[in-house]
PASEBA-1860 file (N, C-alpha, C; in nm, 3 decimals):
! residues 319
1> MKPITLEQ> 20.213/12.219/10.154/20.214/12.166/10.291/20.283/12.031/10.294 ~ 20.376/12.015/10.384/20.447/11.889/10.398/20.367/11.793/10.487 ~ 20.332/11.675/10.434/20.259/11.578/10.515/20.349/11.519/10.625 ~ 20.294/11.504/10.744/20.368/11.443/10.853/20.281/11.341/10.924 ~ 20.342/11.258/11.007/20.270/11.152/11.079/20.225/11.203/11.216 ~ 20.138/11.127/11.278/20.095/11.160/11.414/20.213/11.155/11.510 ~ 20.304/11.064/11.488/20.424/11.055/11.572/20.508/11.182/11.561 ~ 20.518/11.235/11.439/20.593/11.359/11.419/20.522/11.478/11.483
9> IAEILREH> 20.389/11.478/11.477/20.313/11.584/11.544/20.337/11.579/11.694 ~ 20.334/11.459/11.750/20.357/11.444/11.894/20.492/11.502/11.933 ~ 20.592/11.478/11.852/20.726/11.530/11.880/20.729/11.682/11.870 ~ 20.661/11.737/11.770/20.654/11.882/11.753/20.588/11.946/11.874 ~ 20.480/11.886/11.921/20.407/11.943/12.034/20.488/11.937/12.164 ~ 20.576/11.839/12.174/20.662/11.832/12.292/20.770/11.940/12.286 ~ 20.815/11.973/12.166/20.928/12.065/12.149/20.891/12.211/12.165 ~ 20.771/12.250/12.124/20.733/12.391/12.121/20.647/12.429/12.241
17> DNYLILMH> 20.607/12.557/12.244/20.522/12.610/12.350/20.443/12.728/12.294 ~ 20.352/12.781/12.377/20.271/12.898/12.341/20.189/12.873/12.214 ~ 20.094/12.780/12.227/20.013/12.736/12.113/19.882/12.814/12.101 ~ 19.845/12.848/11.979/19.714/12.904/11.950/19.645/12.810/11.852 ~ 19.526/12.766/11.888/19.453/12.668/11.807/19.333/12.736/11.742 ~ 19.330/12.737/11.609/19.228/12.808/11.533/19.112/12.719/11.494 ~ 18.992/12.777/11.495/18.870/12.710/11.448/18.808/12.791/11.335 ~ 18.734/12.724/11.246/18.666/12.794/11.137/18.545/12.872/11.190
25> KSPDGDAI> 18.501/12.969/11.111/18.385/13.048/11.149/18.260/12.960/11.155 ~ 18.159/13.006/11.227/18.039/12.926/11.253/18.080/12.786/11.298 ~ 18.156/12.776/11.406/18.216/12.647/11.444/18.112/12.542/11.481 ~ 18.138/12.419/11.438/18.051/12.307/11.473/18.114/12.227/11.586 ~ 18.046/12.120/11.625/18.094/12.040/11.737/18.230/11.977/11.713 ~ 18.260/11.944/11.588/18.390/11.882/11.559/18.503/11.982/11.576 ~ 18.486/12.102/11.521/18.589/12.205/11.535/18.609/12.243/11.681 ~ 18.498/12.264/11.751/18.506/12.305/11.891/18.564/12.194/11.978
33> GSAYALCM> 18.515/12.073/11.959/18.564/11.960/12.039/18.711/11.932/12.015 ~ 18.753/11.938/11.889/18.894/11.913/11.855/18.985/12.019/11.916 ~ 18.946/12.146/11.900/19.030/12.256/11.948/19.043/12.255/12.100 ~ 18.932/12.240/12.169/18.937/12.244/12.315/19.004/12.120/12.373 ~ 18.983/12.005/12.312/19.050/11.884/12.360/19.201/11.898/12.347 ~ 19.247/11.948/12.231/19.390/11.966/12.210/19.446/12.071/12.306 ~ 19.370/12.177/12.328/19.413/12.282/12.421/19.430/12.225/12.562 ~ 19.332/12.147/12.607/19.339/12.088/12.741/19.456/11.991/12.753
41> ALRKMGKK> 19.480/11.915/12.648/19.590/11.818/12.650/19.725/11.889/12.658 ~ 19.739/11.997/12.581/19.865/12.073/12.583/19.889/12.137/12.719 ~ 19.785/12.188/12.780/19.798/12.246/12.913/19.840/12.139/13.015 ~ 19.790/12.018/12.996/19.830/11.909/13.085/19.978/11.878/13.073 ~ 20.033/11.908/12.956/20.176/11.886/12.933/20.260/12.000/12.988 ~ 20.194/12.100/13.048/20.266/12.215/13.100/20.289/12.324/12.998 ~ 20.222/12.313/12.884/20.237/12.413/12.778/20.133/12.524/12.796 ~ 20.160/12.640/12.738/20.061/12.745/12.729/19.985/12.726/12.598
49> ADTLCGDE> 19.855/12.724/12.608/19.773/12.701/12.489/19.639/12.771/12.504 ~ 19.585/12.816/12.392/19.455/12.880/12.391/19.388/12.853/12.256 ~ 19.256/12.876/12.251/19.179/12.857/12.128/19.132/12.992/12.077 ~ 19.102/12.997/11.946/19.055/13.122/11.886/18.959/13.092/11.771 ~ 18.846/13.160/11.775/18.747/13.149/11.667/18.692/13.287/11.640 ~ 18.666/13.317/11.513/18.611/13.447/11.477/18.469/13.466/11.521 ~ 18.398/13.356/11.550/18.259/13.362/11.594/18.246/13.312/11.737 ~ 18.136/13.345/11.799/18.111/13.304/11.936/18.092/13.153/11.946
57> IPEMYSYF> 18.147/13.095/12.054/18.127/12.952/12.079/17.989/12.933/12.142 ~ 17.902/12.852/12.082/17.767/12.835/12.136/17.766/12.787/12.280 ~ 17.670/12.837/12.357/17.658/12.805/12.498/17.638/12.655/12.523 ~ 17.578/12.586/12.427/17.549/12.444/12.446/17.674/12.359/12.467 ~ 17.791/12.412/12.431/17.915/12.337/12.449/17.987/12.373/12.579 ~ 17.920/12.446/12.666/17.985/12.498/12.786/18.030/12.389/12.884 ~ 17.982/12.266/12.866/18.022/12.159/12.957/18.169/12.119/12.940 ~ 18.233/12.168/12.833/18.378/12.145/12.823/18.457/12.267/12.775
65> TDLAPNEG> 18.390/12.376/12.744/18.460/12.492/12.689/18.492/12.600/12.794 ~ 18.462/12.575/12.918/18.484/12.674/13.023/18.631/12.672/13.068 ~ 18.719/12.719/12.979/18.862/12.723/13.009/18.906/12.867/13.031 ~ 18.981/12.891/13.135/19.033/13.025/13.160/19.141/13.057/13.057 ~ 19.139/13.177/12.999/19.243/13.214/12.902/19.378/13.231/12.971 ~ 19.484/13.211/12.896/19.618/13.233/12.949/19.645/13.383/12.956 ~ 19.683/13.433/13.072/19.712/13.575/13.088/19.842/13.611/13.015 ~ 19.842/13.723/12.943/19.962/13.768/12.873/20.012/13.668/12.771
73> FEPEFIIS> 19.921/13.600/12.708/19.957/13.491/12.616/19.998/13.547/12.480 ~ 20.119/13.513/12.437/20.169/13.551/12.305/20.190/13.426/12.221 ~ 20.104/13.401/12.123/20.117/13.277/12.044/20.245/13.272/11.963 ~ 20.310/13.157/11.967/20.433/13.134/11.891/20.416/13.024/11.787 ~ 20.324/12.931/11.813/20.303/12.818/11.722/20.153/12.808/11.695 ~ 20.115/12.816/11.568/19.974/12.823/11.529/19.928/12.689/11.472 ~ 19.819/12.640/11.527/19.761/12.512/11.483/19.618/12.536/11.436 ~ 19.579/12.473/11.327/19.438/12.474/11.285/19.382/12.333/11.295
81> VDLATTNL> 19.256/12.324/11.334/19.188/12.194/11.340/19.057/12.203/11.262 ~ 19.024/12.096/11.191/18.899/12.086/11.116/18.882/12.201/11.017 ~ 18.991/12.244/10.958/18.989/12.359/10.866/19.044/12.317/10.731 ~ 18.960/12.328/10.626/19.000/12.287/10.492/19.067/12.398/10.414 ~ 19.031/12.522/10.445/19.086/12.637/10.375/19.083/12.759/10.466 ~ 19.180/12.845/10.454/19.186/12.963/10.539/19.074/13.064/10.506 ~ 19.006/13.043/10.395/18.891/13.128/10.363/18.780/13.113/10.467 ~ 18.785/13.004/10.543/18.683/12.978/10.643/18.720/13.034/10.781
89> LSGKAAEY> 18.829/13.109/10.788/18.863/13.179/10.911/18.799/13.318/10.907 ~ 18.767/13.371/11.024/18.709/13.505/11.030/18.758/13.577/11.154 ~ 18.733/13.708/11.158/18.770/13.787/11.274/18.919/13.781/11.304 ~ 18.952/13.774/11.432/19.092/13.770/11.474/19.162/13.644/11.426 ~ 19.087/13.536/11.411/19.148/13.411/11.364/19.205/13.428/11.224 ~ 19.139/13.509/11.140/19.184/13.530/11.002/19.319/13.600/10.996 ~ 19.357/13.669/11.103/19.485/13.739/11.106/19.603/13.643/11.102 ~ 19.576/13.516/11.132/19.683/13.416/11.134/19.682/13.327/11.009
97> SDRIDLCI> 19.604/13.364/10.909/19.586/13.281/10.789/19.717/13.242/10.721 ~ 19.813/13.334/10.719/19.936/13.310/10.645/20.051/13.261/10.732 ~ 20.022/13.221/10.856/20.131/13.176/10.942/20.092/13.053/11.026 ~ 20.008/12.967/10.965/19.968/12.844/11.034/20.080/12.741/11.021 ~ 20.129/12.696/11.135/20.242/12.603/11.138/20.199/12.458/11.119 ~ 20.084/12.421/11.176/20.041/12.282/11.174/19.891/12.275/11.149 ~ 19.853/12.188/11.056/19.712/12.165/11.024/19.676/12.020/11.057 ~ 19.567/12.002/11.131/19.513/11.868/11.158/19.370/11.868/11.105
105> DHHGSNNG> 19.340/11.781/11.009/19.213/11.793/10.938/19.170/11.659/10.879 ~ 19.040/11.651/10.847/18.989/11.528/10.783/18.911/11.561/10.655 ~ 18.932/11.678/10.600/18.865/11.717/10.476/18.952/11.682/10.355 ~ 18.898/11.603/10.266/18.973/11.567/10.146/19.001/11.687/10.058 ~ 18.924/11.796/10.076/18.942/11.916/9.995/19.044/12.012/10.054 ~ 19.112/11.973/10.161/19.211/12.061/10.225/19.311/12.109/10.120 ~ 19.335/12.242/10.117/19.420/12.297/10.012/19.566/12.320/10.053 ~ 19.608/12.261/10.163/19.750/12.260/10.198/19.807/12.394/10.235
113> FAAVGYVD> 19.738/12.469/10.319/19.778/12.605/10.354/19.884/12.613/10.463 ~ 19.902/12.507/10.540/19.994/12.512/10.655/20.136/12.470/10.616 ~ 20.230/12.495/10.705/20.369/12.452/10.681/20.377/12.301/10.678 ~ 20.315/12.236/10.778/20.308/12.090/10.782/20.167/12.051/10.824 ~ 20.129/11.929/10.792/19.993/11.890/10.828/19.968/11.741/10.821 ~ 19.861/11.703/10.890/19.811/11.565/10.885/19.666/11.574/10.841 ~ 19.637/11.523/10.722/19.502/11.526/10.666/19.464/11.385/10.622 ~ 19.352/11.336/10.674/19.304/11.204/10.636/19.154/11.212/10.612
121> GRVSSCAE> 19.116/11.218/10.486/18.976/11.230/10.450/18.894/11.105/10.472 ~ 18.958/10.995/10.511/18.885/10.871/10.535/18.828/10.864/10.676 ~ 18.878/10.950/10.765/18.839/10.946/10.905/18.710/11.026/10.926 ~ 18.625/10.980/11.015/18.492/11.038/11.034/18.492/11.183/11.074 ~ 18.593/11.225/11.147/18.594/11.359/11.207/18.736/11.397/11.243 ~ 18.757/11.526/11.258/18.888/11.571/11.307/18.910/11.522/11.449 ~ 18.802/11.519/11.526/18.812/11.474/11.666/18.861/11.330/11.675 ~ 18.823/11.247/11.579/18.872/11.108/11.580/19.023/11.106/11.559
129> IIKYLFDV> 19.073/11.193/11.471/19.218/11.204/11.452/19.285/11.251/11.581 ~ 19.223/11.349/11.648/19.277/11.399/11.774/19.287/11.286/11.877 ~ 19.188/11.198/11.878/19.191/11.083/11.970/19.312/10.995/11.940 ~ 19.339/10.969/11.813/19.453/10.885/11.776/19.585/10.956/11.810 ~ 19.587/11.089/11.795/19.705/11.166/11.833/19.731/11.152/11.983 ~ 19.626/11.159/12.062/19.642/11.144/12.208/19.694/11.004/12.243 ~ 19.651/10.904/12.167/19.702/10.768/12.189/19.853/10.764/12.168 ~ 19.898/10.829/12.061/20.041/10.833/12.029/20.118/10.913/12.135
137> MGTDIDSG> 20.059/11.022/12.181/20.124/11.109/12.279/20.121/11.051/12.420 ~ 20.036/10.953/12.443/20.020/10.900/12.577/19.949/10.998/12.669 ~ 19.858/11.075/12.613/19.784/11.177/12.688/19.697/11.114/12.796 ~ 19.698/11.174/12.913/19.609/11.133/13.020/19.472/11.194/12.992 ~ 19.384/11.116/12.933/19.252/11.166/12.893/19.160/11.168/13.014 ~ 19.130/11.288/13.063/19.035/11.299/13.173/18.894/11.316/13.117 ~ 18.795/11.332/13.205/18.656/11.337/13.159/18.629/11.460/13.072 ~ 18.695/11.573/13.101/18.675/11.692/13.020/18.725/11.674/12.878
145> IADAVFTG> 18.844/11.619/12.864/18.899/11.592/12.730/18.812/11.488/12.659 ~ 18.769/11.386/12.733/18.686/11.281/12.674/18.554/11.339/12.622 ~ 18.493/11.429/12.699/18.368/11.492/12.656/18.389/11.571/12.527 ~ 18.499/11.645/12.520/18.527/11.728/12.402/18.547/11.642/12.278 ~ 18.627/11.538/12.288/18.654/11.452/12.172/18.528/11.376/12.131 ~ 18.454/11.323/12.230/18.331/11.249/12.199/18.231/11.340/12.129 ~ 18.222/11.464/12.174/18.131/11.561/12.112/18.167/11.581/11.965 ~ 18.296/11.597/11.938/18.341/11.616/11.800/18.306/11.499/11.711
153> ICTDTGCF> 18.327/11.379/11.762/18.298/11.259/11.683/18.148/11.242/11.661 ~ 18.070/11.253/11.768/17.927/11.222/11.753/17.856/11.328/11.667 ~ 17.896/11.455/11.677/17.829/11.557/11.597/17.865/11.547/11.449 ~ 17.988/11.511/11.418/18.028/11.505/11.277/17.990/11.373/11.211 ~ 17.935/11.282/11.287/17.888/11.155/11.230/17.736/11.143/11.238 ~ 17.668/11.253/11.277/17.523/11.245/11.289/17.481/11.143/11.392 ~ 17.552/11.140/11.504/17.529/11.039/11.609/17.558/10.899/11.556 ~ 17.672/10.888/11.485/17.727/10.761/11.439/17.645/10.694/11.329
161> KYSSVSPA> 17.574/10.774/11.249/17.493/10.711/11.143/17.542/10.739/11.002 ~ 17.647/10.821/10.986/17.697/10.851/10.852/17.788/10.740/10.801 ~ 17.806/10.736/10.669/17.889/10.631/10.608/18.037/10.644/10.644 ~ 18.077/10.760/10.696/18.217/10.779/10.736/18.253/10.704/10.863 ~ 18.153/10.655/10.934/18.177/10.582/11.060/18.234/10.444/11.031 ~ 18.344/10.414/11.096/18.411/10.284/11.079/18.410/10.209/11.212 ~ 18.447/10.082/11.211/18.462/10.010/11.339/18.558/10.082/11.433 ~ 18.663/10.143/11.375/18.760/10.216/11.458/18.696/10.336/11.525
169> THRAAAEL> 18.599/10.398/11.457/18.528/10.512/11.516/18.454/10.469/11.640 ~ 18.385/10.357/11.631/18.311/10.306/11.747/18.406/10.266/11.861 ~ 18.520/10.209/11.825/18.617/10.172/11.930/18.671/10.297/12.000 ~ 18.698/10.402/11.921/18.747/10.527/11.980/18.642/10.585/12.074 ~ 18.515/10.583/12.032/18.407/10.635/12.116/18.394/10.555/12.245 ~ 18.405/10.423/12.232/18.395/10.338/12.351/18.506/10.368/12.450 ~ 18.627/10.389/12.399/18.739/10.421/12.487/18.719/10.556/12.555 ~ 18.660/10.651/12.483/18.631/10.781/12.543/18.528/10.768/12.655
177> MEHGAQSA> 18.430/10.680/12.636/18.333/10.653/12.742/18.402/10.594/12.865 ~ 18.500/10.509/12.842/18.576/10.451/12.954/18.655/10.557/13.029 ~ 18.687/10.667/12.959/18.760/10.777/13.022/18.665/10.881/13.083 ~ 18.535/10.853/13.077/18.439/10.941/13.144/18.352/11.026/13.055 ~ 18.357/11.008/12.923/18.271/11.086/12.834/18.124/11.059/12.865 ~ 18.047/11.166/12.876/17.904/11.155/12.909/17.824/11.129/12.781 ~ 17.835/11.010/12.729/17.780/10.980/12.596/17.630/11.004/12.586 ~ 17.552/10.956/12.682/17.407/10.971/12.675/17.368/11.118/12.684
185> FICHLMFD> 17.431/11.190/12.777/17.403/11.333/12.793/17.438/11.410/12.666 ~ 17.554/11.382/12.609/17.600/11.455/12.490/17.509/11.427/12.370 ~ 17.478/11.301/12.346/17.393/11.266/12.231/17.253/11.325/12.246 ~ 17.201/11.324/12.368/17.068/11.384/12.390/17.073/11.535/12.366 ~ 17.175/11.601/12.420/17.188/11.746/12.405/17.204/11.786/12.259 ~ 17.283/11.710/12.185/17.313/11.746/12.047/17.202/11.710/11.948 ~ 17.125/11.605/11.976/17.032/11.555/11.876/16.885/11.547/11.919 ~ 16.858/11.540/12.048/16.721/11.516/12.093/16.660/11.630/12.173
193> SKSRSKIL> 16.733/11.737/12.191/16.684/11.849/12.272/16.683/11.976/12.188 ~ 16.568/12.043/12.181/16.556/12.166/12.104/16.490/12.273/12.190 ~ 16.544/12.394/12.181/16.484/12.507/12.251/16.360/12.552/12.175 ~ 16.275/12.626/12.245/16.156/12.680/12.180/16.196/12.771/12.064 ~ 16.302/12.850/12.083/16.346/12.941/11.977/16.393/12.864/11.854 ~ 16.453/12.746/11.874/16.497/12.667/11.759/16.377/12.612/11.682 ~ 16.275/12.568/11.755/16.155/12.518/11.688/16.090/12.629/11.606 ~ 16.082/12.750/11.664/16.025/12.864/11.591/16.108/12.897/11.467
201> LEKMVLES> 16.241/12.891/11.481/16.328/12.919/11.368/16.308/12.815/11.258 ~ 16.302/12.688/11.294/16.283/12.582/11.195/16.150/12.599/11.121 ~ 16.047/12.644/11.193/15.917/12.669/11.130/15.930/12.776/11.022 ~ 15.999/12.886/11.055/16.019/12.994/10.957/16.103/12.947/10.839 ~ 16.207/12.870/10.870/16.297/12.821/10.765/16.222/12.730/10.667 ~ 16.137/12.643/10.719/16.062/12.552/10.632/15.967/12.628/10.539 ~ 15.919/12.742/10.584/15.831/12.824/10.500/15.906/12.885/10.382 ~ 16.039/12.889/10.393/16.121/12.944/10.283/16.161/12.838/10.181
209> LEFHCGGQ> 16.126/12.713/10.207/16.170/12.601/10.123/16.124/12.615/9.978 ~ 16.220/12.598/9.887/16.191/12.598/9.743/16.258/12.478/9.677 ~ 16.195/12.428/9.571/16.251/12.318/9.494/16.291/12.367/9.355 ~ 16.399/12.313/9.303/16.446/12.346/9.169/16.489/12.216/9.100 ~ 16.513/12.225/8.970/16.563/12.111/8.891/16.476/11.987/8.909 ~ 16.346/12.008/8.894/16.255/11.895/8.902/16.253/11.827/9.038 ~ 16.281/11.902/9.142/16.278/11.846/9.277/16.408/11.783/9.323 ~ 16.512/11.791/9.238/16.641/11.733/9.277/16.723/11.828/9.364
217> LAIINITR> 16.683/11.954/9.367/16.754/12.054/9.446/16.653/12.126/9.536 ~ 16.686/12.135/9.665/16.602/12.206/9.760/16.686/12.310/9.832 ~ 16.630/12.428/9.851/16.704/12.536/9.916/16.618/12.602/10.023 ~ 16.679/12.633/10.137/16.612/12.704/10.245/16.696/12.824/10.285 ~ 16.633/12.922/10.349/16.701/13.043/10.392/16.694/13.060/10.543 ~ 16.802/13.112/10.600/16.802/13.158/10.738/16.841/13.305/10.734 ~ 16.745/13.393/10.753/16.773/13.535/10.747/16.796/13.592/10.887 ~ 16.856/13.709/10.891/16.878/13.775/11.020/16.744/13.811/11.084
225> KMMEESGA> 16.645/13.843/11.000/16.512/13.873/11.052/16.451/13.751/11.121 ~ 16.470/13.632/11.062/16.421/13.509/11.124/16.486/13.487/11.260 ~ 16.616/13.512/11.266/16.689/13.494/11.391/16.635/13.588/11.499 ~ 16.608/13.712/11.460/16.558/13.811/11.555/16.416/13.778/11.601 ~ 16.329/13.744/11.507/16.189/13.719/11.541/16.171/13.591/11.623 ~ 16.255/13.492/11.600/16.244/13.366/11.675/16.318/13.372/11.808 ~ 16.410/13.471/11.819/16.492/13.478/11.939/16.601/13.372/11.940 ~ 16.633/13.319/11.822/16.729/13.210/11.812/16.872/13.257/11.833
233> RESDTDGI> 16.953/13.167/11.889/17.096/13.190/11.904/17.170/13.117/11.793 ~ 17.300/13.140/11.785/17.381/13.071/11.685/17.367/12.919/11.697 ~ 17.366/12.871/11.821/17.358/12.726/11.842/17.227/12.667/11.793 ~ 17.123/12.751/11.781/16.994/12.701/11.734/16.994/12.669/11.585 ~ 17.095/12.713/11.513/17.103/12.683/11.369/17.167/12.547/11.343 ~ 17.228/12.486/11.446/17.292/12.356/11.428/17.191/12.252/11.380 ~ 17.226/12.178/11.279/17.141/12.071/11.229/17.043/12.114/11.122 ~ 17.017/12.244/11.109/16.918/12.289/11.011/16.964/12.262/10.868
241> ASIPRRIQ> 17.095/12.267/10.846/17.147/12.246/10.711/17.116/12.108/10.655 ~ 17.086/12.013/10.742/17.057/11.877/10.694/16.912/11.860/10.650 ~ 16.826/11.958/10.679/16.683/11.944/10.649/16.653/11.925/10.500 ~ 16.706/12.010/10.408/16.668/11.994/10.267/16.707/11.859/10.208 ~ 16.822/11.807/10.247/16.871/11.681/10.190/16.790/11.560/10.237 ~ 16.715/11.575/10.344/16.634/11.463/10.395/16.510/11.436/10.311 ~ 16.477/11.530/10.224/16.355/11.517/10.144/16.376/11.417/10.031 ~ 16.284/11.326/10.015/16.296/11.224/9.911/16.309/11.288/9.773
249> GVKIGITM> 16.402/11.237/9.694/16.424/11.286/9.559/16.525/11.400/9.550 ~ 16.562/11.459/9.663/16.656/11.570/9.663/16.799/11.517/9.662 ~ 16.877/11.562/9.564/17.017/11.524/9.554/17.110/11.631/9.610 ~ 17.066/11.757/9.603/17.145/11.867/9.657/17.055/11.949/9.750 ~ 17.094/11.960/9.875/17.023/12.043/9.971/17.108/12.162/10.009 ~ 17.053/12.282/9.997/17.129/12.404/10.022/17.062/12.485/10.133 ~ 17.143/12.530/10.227/17.096/12.622/10.329/17.172/12.752/10.312 ~ 17.100/12.860/10.292/17.158/12.992/10.269/17.138/13.075/10.395
257> REKPGGEF> 17.248/13.113/10.458/17.243/13.185/10.586/17.295/13.327/10.569 ~ 17.211/13.425/10.604/17.251/13.565/10.598/17.338/13.602/10.717 ~ 17.454/13.657/10.689/17.548/13.699/10.793/17.566/13.850/10.786 ~ 17.620/13.912/10.890/17.643/14.057/10.886/17.741/14.096/10.775 ~ 17.729/14.219/10.728/17.824/14.270/10.631/17.797/14.229/10.488 ~ 17.676/14.181/10.459/17.643/14.145/10.321/17.699/14.012/10.276 ~ 17.735/13.926/10.370/17.789/13.794/10.336/17.682/13.688/10.354 ~ 17.683/13.588/10.267/17.589/13.478/10.278/17.668/13.347/10.288
265> RFSVRTSD> 17.636/13.274/10.391/17.703/13.147/10.418/17.617/13.033/10.364 ~ 17.675/12.949/10.277/17.603/12.837/10.219/17.652/12.705/10.279 ~ 17.558/12.624/10.322/17.587/12.487/10.365/17.524/12.394/10.261 ~ 17.604/12.305/10.206/17.558/12.218/10.098/17.567/12.072/10.143 ~ 17.458/11.999/10.125/17.452/11.857/10.155/17.409/11.784/10.029 ~ 17.478/11.675/9.995/17.450/11.608/9.867/17.438/11.457/9.882 ~ 17.382/11.396/9.778/17.376/11.250/9.770/17.513/11.197/9.729 ~ 17.529/11.066/9.732/17.660/11.005/9.711/17.721/11.034/9.574
273> DIDASVIC> 17.637/11.058/9.472/17.690/11.076/9.337/17.725/11.221/9.304 ~ 17.711/11.312/9.399/17.746/11.453/9.377/17.837/11.500/9.489 ~ 17.947/11.567/9.452/18.047/11.609/9.549/18.020/11.752/9.596 ~ 17.980/11.765/9.722/17.949/11.897/9.778/18.073/11.985/9.785 ~ 18.189/11.925/9.806/18.312/12.005/9.817/18.348/12.068/9.683 ~ 18.312/12.004/9.572/18.335/12.061/9.439/18.245/12.184/9.419 ~ 18.121/12.172/9.462/18.027/12.285/9.451/18.082/12.406/9.528 ~ 18.119/12.383/9.653/18.165/12.494/9.737/18.304/12.542/9.697
281> GNFGGGGH> 18.381/12.454/9.635/18.513/12.493/9.587/18.507/12.603/9.482 ~ 18.395/12.613/9.411/18.378/12.720/9.312/18.374/12.858/9.377 ~ 18.350/12.860/9.509/18.338/12.988/9.579/18.440/13.001/9.692 ~ 18.549/12.926/9.681/18.656/12.936/9.779/18.632/12.859/9.906 ~ 18.529/12.775/9.909/18.499/12.695/10.027/18.550/12.553/10.013 ~ 18.503/12.466/10.098/18.546/12.327/10.095/18.471/12.244/10.195 ~ 18.515/12.121/10.209/18.449/12.031/10.302/18.463/11.887/10.259 ~ 18.355/11.814/10.269/18.354/11.672/10.235/18.271/11.647/10.110
289> RAAAGCSI> 18.273/11.524/10.065/18.194/11.490/9.946/18.044/11.510/9.971 ~ 17.997/11.476/10.089/17.854/11.485/10.118/17.813/11.612/10.192 ~ 17.911/11.687/10.245/17.878/11.806/10.322/17.991/11.907/10.311 ~ 17.957/12.028/10.268/18.060/12.131/10.250/17.997/12.268/10.273 ~ 18.084/12.370/10.276/18.035/12.505/10.299/18.119/12.609/10.229 ~ 18.063/12.727/10.210/18.135/12.839/10.149/18.061/12.968/10.180 ~ 18.123/13.080/10.150/18.061/13.211/10.169/18.066/13.289/10.038 ~ 17.962/13.366/10.012/17.955/13.453/9.894/17.915/13.591/9.941
297> KKELSQAR> 17.994/13.690/9.906/17.964/13.827/9.946/17.912/13.904/9.826 ~ 17.782/13.893/9.805/17.713/13.964/9.697/17.572/13.996/9.745 ~ 17.495/14.063/9.662/17.355/14.084/9.691/17.285/13.949/9.702 ~ 17.182/13.942/9.784/17.114/13.815/9.810/17.076/13.742/9.683 ~ 17.008/13.810/9.592/16.959/13.744/9.471/17.074/13.692/9.384 ~ 17.185/13.767/9.377/17.298/13.726/9.295/17.373/13.610/9.358 ~ 17.393/13.616/9.491/17.461/13.507/9.560/17.383/13.377/9.544 ~ 17.253/13.387/9.557/17.165/13.271/9.543/17.172/13.214/9.401
305> EDMLCVCR> 17.165/13.302/9.302/17.166/13.258/9.163/17.301/13.196/9.126 ~ 17.409/13.252/9.176/17.542/13.195/9.149/17.551/13.051/9.198 ~ 17.500/13.028/9.321/17.503/12.893/9.377/17.412/12.799/9.298 ~ 17.292/12.844/9.268/17.198/12.761/9.193/17.252/12.727/9.055 ~ 17.322/12.819/8.993/17.378/12.797/8.859/17.478/12.683/8.860 ~ 17.568/12.683/8.958/17.668/12.575/8.968/17.598/12.441/8.991 ~ 17.497/12.441/9.077/17.427/12.316/9.108/17.349/12.264/8.987 ~ 17.287/12.355/8.914/17.213/12.313/8.793/17.307/12.246/8.693
313> QLLEGEK> 17.424/12.304/8.675/17.520/12.248/8.580/17.561/12.107/8.620 ~ 17.581/12.085/8.749/17.617/11.952/8.796/17.503/11.853/8.774 ~ 17.383/11.893/8.805/17.268/11.803/8.788/17.240/11.775/8.642 ~ 17.256/11.873/8.557/17.236/11.853/8.413/17.345/11.764/8.355 ~ 17.465/11.771/8.411/17.576/11.688/8.365/17.557/11.542/8.395 ~ 17.464/11.511/8.487/17.436/11.371/8.522/17.350/11.304/8.417 ~ 17.276/11.387/8.341/17.180/11.330/8.245/17.249/11.265/8.126
END
């Protein structure tokens, strides 16, 4: 992948048309906010643009995702946002894995799958990069775009409490508020409001909690049965992956999520001295040093043991 500047991206976006913006499977607020903000901005430029994700977009993001699709839309230029590896694409989005023209990302583990790209692992979120791109492009940021970008930043920074947050991150958020971002509403919705089904799901998940490696590793499960019995939606799983790592003494927190077709999705959260992206890289995944993800398609017990084996080796290597 050839590295390019934000200025070069702005020029590319002015030159082309018929954009399709890809998101990773099980999309989070950063992927969704980045994709929809970019889509709205391109449409403002008179371009045809649409978003695509292999999984359903959670209803909780409907305050900015209610965009009408382009009729008879034929994508000519493919963009990925918040995507470290094409292994994280699914469904129809995966059909474009080998023809991504432009990648915009903030994962240091990005494996360079696109023709050209802008990757900065120092930035808090992909949405923060999108904000800087809009500054370069001179985008007219309306309240809808501001909501989308603010959502991406606040969700990927844990409501601005992660170490990835810089003074520039706060300045970007403040400017988005000046453009109409509903900061209080968004932060409350993302962090302080839980449905009854989510509370029931969390209760079941906590009952699955196990400790390994002398308490340095904690793992929880989200099964399809739990989802059915609790009545939980996809959006109700947001934030659950951070639960194991919050426990004192835990260096590696793992959330194992059962998906259709015999696939298990792992979310890994780690302390500063262990790289989560290295763990997930063993299984074709990626992410950040403190938070990463991957998928393993094996029987439950084998997928679990494969992940635990890699983690044990890392923890033993610290001794």
